[in-house]
PyMOL CGO cylinders between C-alpha atoms (Angstrom):
from pymol import cmd
from pymol.cgo import CYLINDER

trace = [
    CYLINDER, -7.66, 46.90, -122.56, -9.21, 49.10, -125.27, 0.3, 1, 1, 1, 1, 1, 1,
    CYLINDER, -9.21, 49.10, -125.27, -7.30, 51.52, -127.46, 0.3, 1, 1, 1, 1, 1, 1,
    CYLINDER, -7.30, 51.52, -127.46, -8.91, 54.45, -125.66, 0.3, 1, 1, 1, 1, 1, 1,
    CYLINDER, -8.91, 54.45, -125.66, -7.55, 53.25, -122.34, 0.3, 1, 1, 1, 1, 1, 1,
    CYLINDER, -7.55, 53.25, -122.34, -4.11, 52.67, -123.83, 0.3, 1, 1, 1, 1, 1, 1,
    CYLINDER, -4.11, 52.67, -123.83, -3.87, 56.07, -125.52, 0.3, 1, 1, 1, 1, 1, 1,
    CYLINDER, -3.87, 56.07, -125.52, -5.53, 59.03, -123.77, 0.3, 1, 1, 1, 1, 1, 1,
    CYLINDER, -5.53, 59.03, -123.77, -4.32, 61.35, -126.58, 0.3, 1, 1, 1, 1, 1, 1,
    CYLINDER, -4.32, 61.35, -126.58, -6.33, 59.36, -129.11, 0.3, 1, 1, 1, 1, 1, 1,
    CYLINDER, -6.33, 59.36, -129.11, -9.40, 59.67, -126.87, 0.3, 1, 1, 1, 1, 1, 1,
    CYLINDER, -9.40, 59.67, -126.87, -8.91, 63.42, -126.67, 0.3, 1, 1, 1, 1, 1, 1,
    CYLINDER, -8.91, 63.42, -126.67, -8.58, 63.68, -130.43, 0.3, 1, 1, 1, 1, 1, 1,
    CYLINDER, -8.58, 63.68, -130.43, -11.79, 61.66, -130.86, 0.3, 1, 1, 1, 1, 1, 1,
    CYLINDER, -11.79, 61.66, -130.86, -13.64, 63.99, -128.50, 0.3, 1, 1, 1, 1, 1, 1,
    CYLINDER, -13.64, 63.99, -128.50, -12.34, 67.09, -130.30, 0.3, 1, 1, 1, 1, 1, 1,
    CYLINDER, -12.34, 67.09, -130.30, -13.26, 65.69, -133.71, 0.3, 1, 1, 1, 1, 1, 1,
    CYLINDER, -13.26, 65.69, -133.71, -16.71, 64.68, -132.45, 0.3, 1, 1, 1, 1, 1, 1,
    CYLINDER, -16.71, 64.68, -132.45, -17.23, 68.18, -131.06, 0.3, 1, 1, 1, 1, 1, 1,
    CYLINDER, -17.23, 68.18, -131.06, -16.21, 69.75, -134.36, 0.3, 1, 1, 1, 1, 1, 1,
    CYLINDER, -16.21, 69.75, -134.36, -18.66, 67.47, -136.16, 0.3, 1, 1, 1, 1, 1, 1,
    CYLINDER, -18.66, 67.47, -136.16, -21.49, 68.41, -133.79, 0.3, 1, 1, 1, 1, 1, 1,
    CYLINDER, -21.49, 68.41, -133.79, -20.79, 72.14, -134.09, 0.3, 1, 1, 1, 1, 1, 1,
    CYLINDER, -20.79, 72.14, -134.09, -20.47, 71.90, -137.88, 0.3, 1, 1, 1, 1, 1, 1,
    CYLINDER, -20.47, 71.90, -137.88, -23.72, 69.95, -138.11, 0.3, 1, 1, 1, 1, 1, 1,
    CYLINDER, -23.72, 69.95, -138.11, -25.48, 72.52, -135.95, 0.3, 1, 1, 1, 1, 1, 1,
    CYLINDER, -25.48, 72.52, -135.95, -24.14, 75.29, -138.17, 0.3, 1, 1, 1, 1, 1, 1,
    CYLINDER, -24.14, 75.29, -138.17, -25.43, 73.61, -141.32, 0.3, 1, 1, 1, 1, 1, 1,
    CYLINDER, -25.43, 73.61, -141.32, -28.78, 72.78, -139.71, 0.3, 1, 1, 1, 1, 1, 1,
    CYLINDER, -28.78, 72.78, -139.71, -29.46, 76.35, -138.70, 0.3, 1, 1, 1, 1, 1, 1,
    CYLINDER, -29.46, 76.35, -138.70, -27.66, 78.20, -141.51, 0.3, 1, 1, 1, 1, 1, 1,
    CYLINDER, -27.66, 78.20, -141.51, -30.70, 78.57, -143.75, 0.3, 1, 1, 1, 1, 1, 1,
    CYLINDER, -30.70, 78.57, -143.75, -33.16, 78.94, -140.89, 0.3, 1, 1, 1, 1, 1, 1,
    CYLINDER, -33.16, 78.94, -140.89, -34.44, 82.36, -139.86, 0.3, 1, 1, 1, 1, 1, 1,
    CYLINDER, -34.44, 82.36, -139.86, -34.15, 81.12, -136.28, 0.3, 1, 1, 1, 1, 1, 1,
    CYLINDER, -34.15, 81.12, -136.28, -30.36, 80.73, -136.64, 0.3, 1, 1, 1, 1, 1, 1,
    CYLINDER, -30.36, 80.73, -136.64, -29.75, 83.85, -134.60, 0.3, 1, 1, 1, 1, 1, 1,
    CYLINDER, -29.75, 83.85, -134.60, -31.59, 82.21, -131.70, 0.3, 1, 1, 1, 1, 1, 1,
    CYLINDER, -31.59, 82.21, -131.70, -29.16, 79.30, -131.30, 0.3, 1, 1, 1, 1, 1, 1,
    CYLINDER, -29.16, 79.30, -131.30, -27.06, 80.01, -128.23, 0.3, 1, 1, 1, 1, 1, 1,
    CYLINDER, -27.06, 80.01, -128.23, -24.03, 78.00, -127.25, 0.3, 1, 1, 1, 1, 1, 1,
    CYLINDER, -24.03, 78.00, -127.25, -22.10, 78.40, -124.02, 0.3, 1, 1, 1, 1, 1, 1,
    CYLINDER, -22.10, 78.40, -124.02, -19.27, 76.66, -122.28, 0.3, 1, 1, 1, 1, 1, 1,
    CYLINDER, -19.27, 76.66, -122.28, -17.93, 75.92, -118.83, 0.3, 1, 1, 1, 1, 1, 1,
    CYLINDER, -17.93, 75.92, -118.83, -14.54, 74.88, -117.52, 0.3, 1, 1, 1, 1, 1, 1,
    CYLINDER, -14.54, 74.88, -117.52, -15.36, 71.91, -115.30, 0.3, 1, 1, 1, 1, 1, 1,
    CYLINDER, -15.36, 71.91, -115.30, -11.81, 71.81, -113.90, 0.3, 1, 1, 1, 1, 1, 1,
    CYLINDER, -11.81, 71.81, -113.90, -12.21, 75.38, -112.64, 0.3, 1, 1, 1, 1, 1, 1,
    CYLINDER, -12.21, 75.38, -112.64, -15.58, 74.57, -111.08, 0.3, 1, 1, 1, 1, 1, 1,
    CYLINDER, -15.58, 74.57, -111.08, -14.15, 71.49, -109.35, 0.3, 1, 1, 1, 1, 1, 1,
    CYLINDER, -14.15, 71.49, -109.35, -11.12, 73.40, -108.11, 0.3, 1, 1, 1, 1, 1, 1,
    CYLINDER, -11.12, 73.40, -108.11, -13.21, 76.22, -106.59, 0.3, 1, 1, 1, 1, 1, 1,
    CYLINDER, -13.21, 76.22, -106.59, -16.23, 74.32, -105.27, 0.3, 1, 1, 1, 1, 1, 1,
    CYLINDER, -16.23, 74.32, -105.27, -15.88, 73.68, -101.50, 0.3, 1, 1, 1, 1, 1, 1,
    CYLINDER, -15.88, 73.68, -101.50, -17.40, 70.18, -101.60, 0.3, 1, 1, 1, 1, 1, 1,
    CYLINDER, -17.40, 70.18, -101.60, -15.02, 69.20, -104.42, 0.3, 1, 1, 1, 1, 1, 1,
    CYLINDER, -15.02, 69.20, -104.42, -12.10, 70.70, -102.50, 0.3, 1, 1, 1, 1, 1, 1,
    CYLINDER, -12.10, 70.70, -102.50, -13.05, 68.59, -99.47, 0.3, 1, 1, 1, 1, 1, 1,
    CYLINDER, -13.05, 68.59, -99.47, -13.26, 65.46, -101.62, 0.3, 1, 1, 1, 1, 1, 1,
    CYLINDER, -13.26, 65.46, -101.62, -9.87, 66.25, -103.14, 0.3, 1, 1, 1, 1, 1, 1,
    CYLINDER, -9.87, 66.25, -103.14, -8.39, 66.74, -99.65, 0.3, 1, 1, 1, 1, 1, 1,
    CYLINDER, -8.39, 66.74, -99.65, -9.65, 63.25, -98.68, 0.3, 1, 1, 1, 1, 1, 1,
    CYLINDER, -9.65, 63.25, -98.68, -8.10, 61.81, -101.83, 0.3, 1, 1, 1, 1, 1, 1,
    CYLINDER, -8.10, 61.81, -101.83, -4.82, 63.63, -101.19, 0.3, 1, 1, 1, 1, 1, 1,
    CYLINDER, -4.82, 63.63, -101.19, -4.68, 62.20, -97.65, 0.3, 1, 1, 1, 1, 1, 1,
    CYLINDER, -4.68, 62.20, -97.65, -5.26, 58.68, -98.95, 0.3, 1, 1, 1, 1, 1, 1,
    CYLINDER, -5.26, 58.68, -98.95, -2.61, 59.08, -101.63, 0.3, 1, 1, 1, 1, 1, 1,
    CYLINDER, -2.61, 59.08, -101.63, -0.14, 60.41, -99.06, 0.3, 1, 1, 1, 1, 1, 1,
    CYLINDER, -0.14, 60.41, -99.06, -0.80, 57.44, -96.74, 0.3, 1, 1, 1, 1, 1, 1,
    CYLINDER, -0.80, 57.44, -96.74, -0.34, 54.99, -99.61, 0.3, 1, 1, 1, 1, 1, 1,
    CYLINDER, -0.34, 54.99, -99.61, 2.79, 56.82, -100.74, 0.3, 1, 1, 1, 1, 1, 1,
    CYLINDER, 2.79, 56.82, -100.74, 4.24, 56.59, -97.22, 0.3, 1, 1, 1, 1, 1, 1,
    CYLINDER, 4.24, 56.59, -97.22, 3.57, 52.84, -97.19, 0.3, 1, 1, 1, 1, 1, 1,
    CYLINDER, 3.57, 52.84, -97.19, 5.18, 52.42, -100.60, 0.3, 1, 1, 1, 1, 1, 1,
    CYLINDER, 5.18, 52.42, -100.60, 8.20, 54.41, -99.41, 0.3, 1, 1, 1, 1, 1, 1,
    CYLINDER, 8.20, 54.41, -99.41, 8.58, 52.16, -96.35, 0.3, 1, 1, 1, 1, 1, 1,
    CYLINDER, 8.58, 52.16, -96.35, 8.30, 49.07, -98.52, 0.3, 1, 1, 1, 1, 1, 1,
    CYLINDER, 8.30, 49.07, -98.52, 10.86, 50.51, -100.94, 0.3, 1, 1, 1, 1, 1, 1,
    CYLINDER, 10.86, 50.51, -100.94, 13.28, 51.26, -98.11, 0.3, 1, 1, 1, 1, 1, 1,
    CYLINDER, 13.28, 51.26, -98.11, 12.91, 47.68, -96.88, 0.3, 1, 1, 1, 1, 1, 1,
    CYLINDER, 12.91, 47.68, -96.88, 13.51, 46.45, -100.42, 0.3, 1, 1, 1, 1, 1, 1,
    CYLINDER, 13.51, 46.45, -100.42, 16.62, 48.60, -100.81, 0.3, 1, 1, 1, 1, 1, 1,
    CYLINDER, 16.62, 48.60, -100.81, 17.96, 47.40, -97.44, 0.3, 1, 1, 1, 1, 1, 1,
    CYLINDER, 17.96, 47.40, -97.44, 17.50, 43.77, -98.53, 0.3, 1, 1, 1, 1, 1, 1,
    CYLINDER, 17.50, 43.77, -98.53, 19.24, 44.45, -101.85, 0.3, 1, 1, 1, 1, 1, 1,
    CYLINDER, 19.24, 44.45, -101.85, 22.14, 46.21, -100.08, 0.3, 1, 1, 1, 1, 1, 1,
    CYLINDER, 22.14, 46.21, -100.08, 22.46, 43.38, -97.52, 0.3, 1, 1, 1, 1, 1, 1,
    CYLINDER, 22.46, 43.38, -97.52, 22.42, 40.80, -100.29, 0.3, 1, 1, 1, 1, 1, 1,
    CYLINDER, 22.42, 40.80, -100.29, 25.05, 42.70, -102.28, 0.3, 1, 1, 1, 1, 1, 1,
    CYLINDER, 25.05, 42.70, -102.28, 27.35, 42.93, -99.23, 0.3, 1, 1, 1, 1, 1, 1,
    CYLINDER, 27.35, 42.93, -99.23, 26.86, 39.34, -98.09, 0.3, 1, 1, 1, 1, 1, 1,
    CYLINDER, 26.86, 39.34, -98.09, 26.41, 37.43, -101.35, 0.3, 1, 1, 1, 1, 1, 1,
    CYLINDER, 26.41, 37.43, -101.35, 30.12, 36.54, -101.57, 0.3, 1, 1, 1, 1, 1, 1,
    CYLINDER, 30.12, 36.54, -101.57, 29.88, 34.68, -98.26, 0.3, 1, 1, 1, 1, 1, 1,
    CYLINDER, 29.88, 34.68, -98.26, 26.52, 32.99, -98.88, 0.3, 1, 1, 1, 1, 1, 1,
    CYLINDER, 26.52, 32.99, -98.88, 25.90, 29.45, -99.94, 0.3, 1, 1, 1, 1, 1, 1,
    CYLINDER, 25.90, 29.45, -99.94, 24.12, 28.88, -103.22, 0.3, 1, 1, 1, 1, 1, 1,
    CYLINDER, 24.12, 28.88, -103.22, 20.92, 27.97, -101.36, 0.3, 1, 1, 1, 1, 1, 1,
    CYLINDER, 20.92, 27.97, -101.36, 21.12, 31.09, -99.17, 0.3, 1, 1, 1, 1, 1, 1,
    CYLINDER, 21.12, 31.09, -99.17, 21.63, 33.24, -102.29, 0.3, 1, 1, 1, 1, 1, 1,
    CYLINDER, 21.63, 33.24, -102.29, 18.53, 31.72, -103.90, 0.3, 1, 1, 1, 1, 1, 1,
    CYLINDER, 18.53, 31.72, -103.90, 16.47, 32.33, -100.76, 0.3, 1, 1, 1, 1, 1, 1,
    CYLINDER, 16.47, 32.33, -100.76, 17.66, 35.95, -100.54, 0.3, 1, 1, 1, 1, 1, 1,
    CYLINDER, 17.66, 35.95, -100.54, 16.98, 36.53, -104.25, 0.3, 1, 1, 1, 1, 1, 1,
    CYLINDER, 16.98, 36.53, -104.25, 13.50, 35.03, -103.90, 0.3, 1, 1, 1, 1, 1, 1,
    CYLINDER, 13.50, 35.03, -103.90, 12.79, 37.23, -100.86, 0.3, 1, 1, 1, 1, 1, 1,
    CYLINDER, 12.79, 37.23, -100.86, 13.92, 40.31, -102.78, 0.3, 1, 1, 1, 1, 1, 1,
    CYLINDER, 13.92, 40.31, -102.78, 11.85, 39.38, -105.84, 0.3, 1, 1, 1, 1, 1, 1,
    CYLINDER, 11.85, 39.38, -105.84, 8.81, 38.68, -103.64, 0.3, 1, 1, 1, 1, 1, 1,
    CYLINDER, 8.81, 38.68, -103.64, 9.13, 42.05, -101.92, 0.3, 1, 1, 1, 1, 1, 1,
    CYLINDER, 9.13, 42.05, -101.92, 9.46, 43.81, -105.28, 0.3, 1, 1, 1, 1, 1, 1,
    CYLINDER, 9.46, 43.81, -105.28, 6.33, 42.03, -106.47, 0.3, 1, 1, 1, 1, 1, 1,
    CYLINDER, 6.33, 42.03, -106.47, 4.49, 43.09, -103.28, 0.3, 1, 1, 1, 1, 1, 1,
    CYLINDER, 4.49, 43.09, -103.28, 5.45, 46.73, -103.87, 0.3, 1, 1, 1, 1, 1, 1,
    CYLINDER, 5.45, 46.73, -103.87, 4.26, 46.61, -107.48, 0.3, 1, 1, 1, 1, 1, 1,
    CYLINDER, 4.26, 46.61, -107.48, 1.02, 44.86, -106.52, 0.3, 1, 1, 1, 1, 1, 1,
    CYLINDER, 1.02, 44.86, -106.52, 0.33, 47.30, -103.67, 0.3, 1, 1, 1, 1, 1, 1,
    CYLINDER, 0.33, 47.30, -103.67, 0.98, 50.33, -105.90, 0.3, 1, 1, 1, 1, 1, 1,
    CYLINDER, 0.98, 50.33, -105.90, -1.29, 48.94, -108.64, 0.3, 1, 1, 1, 1, 1, 1,
    CYLINDER, -1.29, 48.94, -108.64, -4.10, 48.09, -106.22, 0.3, 1, 1, 1, 1, 1, 1,
    CYLINDER, -4.10, 48.09, -106.22, -4.04, 51.55, -104.66, 0.3, 1, 1, 1, 1, 1, 1,
    CYLINDER, -4.04, 51.55, -104.66, -3.17, 54.07, -107.38, 0.3, 1, 1, 1, 1, 1, 1,
    CYLINDER, -3.17, 54.07, -107.38, -3.06, 52.05, -110.60, 0.3, 1, 1, 1, 1, 1, 1,
    CYLINDER, -3.06, 52.05, -110.60, -5.73, 52.11, -113.26, 0.3, 1, 1, 1, 1, 1, 1,
    CYLINDER, -5.73, 52.11, -113.26, -8.92, 50.70, -111.73, 0.3, 1, 1, 1, 1, 1, 1,
    CYLINDER, -8.92, 50.70, -111.73, -7.39, 50.77, -108.24, 0.3, 1, 1, 1, 1, 1, 1,
    CYLINDER, -7.39, 50.77, -108.24, -8.83, 52.06, -104.99, 0.3, 1, 1, 1, 1, 1, 1,
    CYLINDER, -8.83, 52.06, -104.99, -8.02, 55.67, -105.87, 0.3, 1, 1, 1, 1, 1, 1,
    CYLINDER, -8.02, 55.67, -105.87, -10.15, 55.50, -109.02, 0.3, 1, 1, 1, 1, 1, 1,
    CYLINDER, -10.15, 55.50, -109.02, -12.99, 53.80, -107.14, 0.3, 1, 1, 1, 1, 1, 1,
    CYLINDER, -12.99, 53.80, -107.14, -12.97, 56.26, -104.24, 0.3, 1, 1, 1, 1, 1, 1,
    CYLINDER, -12.97, 56.26, -104.24, -12.57, 59.29, -106.54, 0.3, 1, 1, 1, 1, 1, 1,
    CYLINDER, -12.57, 59.29, -106.54, -15.60, 58.14, -108.56, 0.3, 1, 1, 1, 1, 1, 1,
    CYLINDER, -15.60, 58.14, -108.56, -17.66, 57.57, -105.40, 0.3, 1, 1, 1, 1, 1, 1,
    CYLINDER, -17.66, 57.57, -105.40, -16.75, 60.97, -103.92, 0.3, 1, 1, 1, 1, 1, 1,
    CYLINDER, -16.75, 60.97, -103.92, -17.13, 63.01, -107.11, 0.3, 1, 1, 1, 1, 1, 1,
    CYLINDER, -17.13, 63.01, -107.11, -20.23, 61.35, -108.59, 0.3, 1, 1, 1, 1, 1, 1,
    CYLINDER, -20.23, 61.35, -108.59, -22.75, 63.34, -106.48, 0.3, 1, 1, 1, 1, 1, 1,
    CYLINDER, -22.75, 63.34, -106.48, -20.73, 66.54, -106.91, 0.3, 1, 1, 1, 1, 1, 1,
    CYLINDER, -20.73, 66.54, -106.91, -20.65, 66.12, -110.69, 0.3, 1, 1, 1, 1, 1, 1,
    CYLINDER, -20.65, 66.12, -110.69, -24.39, 65.40, -110.68, 0.3, 1, 1, 1, 1, 1, 1,
    CYLINDER, -24.39, 65.40, -110.68, -24.99, 68.72, -108.88, 0.3, 1, 1, 1, 1, 1, 1,
    CYLINDER, -24.99, 68.72, -108.88, -22.72, 70.50, -111.36, 0.3, 1, 1, 1, 1, 1, 1,
    CYLINDER, -22.72, 70.50, -111.36, -24.64, 69.06, -114.32, 0.3, 1, 1, 1, 1, 1, 1,
    CYLINDER, -24.64, 69.06, -114.32, -27.94, 70.10, -112.72, 0.3, 1, 1, 1, 1, 1, 1,
    CYLINDER, -27.94, 70.10, -112.72, -26.59, 73.62, -112.22, 0.3, 1, 1, 1, 1, 1, 1,
    CYLINDER, -26.59, 73.62, -112.22, -25.35, 73.72, -115.82, 0.3, 1, 1, 1, 1, 1, 1,
    CYLINDER, -25.35, 73.72, -115.82, -28.81, 72.70, -117.05, 0.3, 1, 1, 1, 1, 1, 1,
    CYLINDER, -28.81, 72.70, -117.05, -30.45, 75.36, -114.88, 0.3, 1, 1, 1, 1, 1, 1,
    CYLINDER, -30.45, 75.36, -114.88, -28.10, 78.11, -116.11, 0.3, 1, 1, 1, 1, 1, 1,
    CYLINDER, -28.10, 78.11, -116.11, -28.52, 76.95, -119.73, 0.3, 1, 1, 1, 1, 1, 1,
    CYLINDER, -28.52, 76.95, -119.73, -32.32, 77.14, -119.44, 0.3, 1, 1, 1, 1, 1, 1,
    CYLINDER, -32.32, 77.14, -119.44, -32.18, 80.50, -117.71, 0.3, 1, 1, 1, 1, 1, 1,
    CYLINDER, -32.18, 80.50, -117.71, -29.80, 81.92, -120.35, 0.3, 1, 1, 1, 1, 1, 1,
    CYLINDER, -29.80, 81.92, -120.35, -31.77, 80.36, -123.22, 0.3, 1, 1, 1, 1, 1, 1,
    CYLINDER, -31.77, 80.36, -123.22, -28.82, 78.26, -124.40, 0.3, 1, 1, 1, 1, 1, 1,
    CYLINDER, -28.82, 78.26, -124.40, -29.31, 75.13, -126.43, 0.3, 1, 1, 1, 1, 1, 1,
    CYLINDER, -29.31, 75.13, -126.43, -25.78, 73.73, -125.90, 0.3, 1, 1, 1, 1, 1, 1,
    CYLINDER, -25.78, 73.73, -125.90, -23.12, 73.98, -123.21, 0.3, 1, 1, 1, 1, 1, 1,
    CYLINDER, -23.12, 73.98, -123.21, -19.66, 72.54, -123.87, 0.3, 1, 1, 1, 1, 1, 1,
    CYLINDER, -19.66, 72.54, -123.87, -16.81, 71.83, -121.49, 0.3, 1, 1, 1, 1, 1, 1,
    CYLINDER, -16.81, 71.83, -121.49, -13.58, 73.76, -121.97, 0.3, 1, 1, 1, 1, 1, 1,
    CYLINDER, -13.58, 73.76, -121.97, -11.55, 71.58, -119.61, 0.3, 1, 1, 1, 1, 1, 1,
    CYLINDER, -11.55, 71.58, -119.61, -7.79, 72.06, -120.04, 0.3, 1, 1, 1, 1, 1, 1,
    CYLINDER, -7.79, 72.06, -120.04, -7.10, 68.34, -119.59, 0.3, 1, 1, 1, 1, 1, 1,
    CYLINDER, -7.10, 68.34, -119.59, -9.52, 67.21, -122.27, 0.3, 1, 1, 1, 1, 1, 1,
    CYLINDER, -9.52, 67.21, -122.27, -10.75, 70.21, -124.24, 0.3, 1, 1, 1, 1, 1, 1,
    CYLINDER, -10.75, 70.21, -124.24, -14.05, 69.84, -126.05, 0.3, 1, 1, 1, 1, 1, 1,
    CYLINDER, -14.05, 69.84, -126.05, -14.04, 73.46, -127.22, 0.3, 1, 1, 1, 1, 1, 1,
    CYLINDER, -14.04, 73.46, -127.22, -11.31, 74.72, -129.54, 0.3, 1, 1, 1, 1, 1, 1,
    CYLINDER, -11.31, 74.72, -129.54, -12.28, 78.38, -129.25, 0.3, 1, 1, 1, 1, 1, 1,
    CYLINDER, -12.28, 78.38, -129.25, -14.73, 80.13, -126.99, 0.3, 1, 1, 1, 1, 1, 1,
    CYLINDER, -14.73, 80.13, -126.99, -15.67, 83.77, -126.66, 0.3, 1, 1, 1, 1, 1, 1,
    CYLINDER, -15.67, 83.77, -126.66, -15.40, 84.62, -122.94, 0.3, 1, 1, 1, 1, 1, 1,
    CYLINDER, -15.40, 84.62, -122.94, -18.79, 86.32, -123.17, 0.3, 1, 1, 1, 1, 1, 1,
    CYLINDER, -18.79, 86.32, -123.17, -20.43, 82.89, -123.31, 0.3, 1, 1, 1, 1, 1, 1,
    CYLINDER, -20.43, 82.89, -123.31, -18.43, 81.42, -120.41, 0.3, 1, 1, 1, 1, 1, 1,
    CYLINDER, -18.43, 81.42, -120.41, -20.98, 80.06, -117.95, 0.3, 1, 1, 1, 1, 1, 1,
    CYLINDER, -20.98, 80.06, -117.95, -18.35, 78.67, -115.53, 0.3, 1, 1, 1, 1, 1, 1,
    CYLINDER, -18.35, 78.67, -115.53, -18.76, 81.30, -112.83, 0.3, 1, 1, 1, 1, 1, 1,
    CYLINDER, -18.76, 81.30, -112.83, -22.52, 81.44, -113.18, 0.3, 1, 1, 1, 1, 1, 1,
    CYLINDER, -22.52, 81.44, -113.18, -22.63, 77.69, -112.56, 0.3, 1, 1, 1, 1, 1, 1,
    CYLINDER, -22.63, 77.69, -112.56, -20.17, 78.03, -109.68, 0.3, 1, 1, 1, 1, 1, 1,
    CYLINDER, -20.17, 78.03, -109.68, -22.24, 80.88, -108.20, 0.3, 1, 1, 1, 1, 1, 1,
    CYLINDER, -22.24, 80.88, -108.20, -25.41, 78.82, -108.38, 0.3, 1, 1, 1, 1, 1, 1,
    CYLINDER, -25.41, 78.82, -108.38, -23.69, 75.87, -106.72, 0.3, 1, 1, 1, 1, 1, 1,
    CYLINDER, -23.69, 75.87, -106.72, -22.28, 78.06, -103.95, 0.3, 1, 1, 1, 1, 1, 1,
    CYLINDER, -22.28, 78.06, -103.95, -25.68, 79.64, -103.29, 0.3, 1, 1, 1, 1, 1, 1,
    CYLINDER, -25.68, 79.64, -103.29, -27.42, 76.29, -103.06, 0.3, 1, 1, 1, 1, 1, 1,
    CYLINDER, -27.42, 76.29, -103.06, -28.13, 75.12, -99.56, 0.3, 1, 1, 1, 1, 1, 1,
    CYLINDER, -28.13, 75.12, -99.56, -26.75, 71.60, -100.18, 0.3, 1, 1, 1, 1, 1, 1,
    CYLINDER, -26.75, 71.60, -100.18, -23.10, 72.69, -100.57, 0.3, 1, 1, 1, 1, 1, 1,
]
cmd.load_cgo(trace, "trace")
């Protein structure tokens, strides 16, 4: 596992520092140029777009249903585990050594099954990640196409993402917020 996977805060810091470097470099590149007033930078909030876009809402509803089903299964497995632990605790004084070992092994096996099931469904790299990627990939592609179209139409050279979970913009004047223009374009498109 890489350091970025182990520490999402470090990844966020790297992104922020990279963004600062890019913006600083752009500032220095165009500072002495008479065309510096022509450089336009905008931003979007991809989390807002995803939360308001109907196709993304439908994808999220599918994901929520899956997570709820998996959670219900985990809860049932956990109840079974707790019942076995309670039974063992009540009966262990009357059990033979061999019966205790069998009960302990059954409990440990069930605990391992719960952990394995949870990891395979909602853990890192599990089914939730795979399905989320599959559902959101075409939606994100449409969003990026819309961002490019708005950027060209507005004459912007750069568009950054001001996502609250992983900010790439430290400050942004609301005048240059392209979020709702992108969302409007996506909503007007026939493929949504």
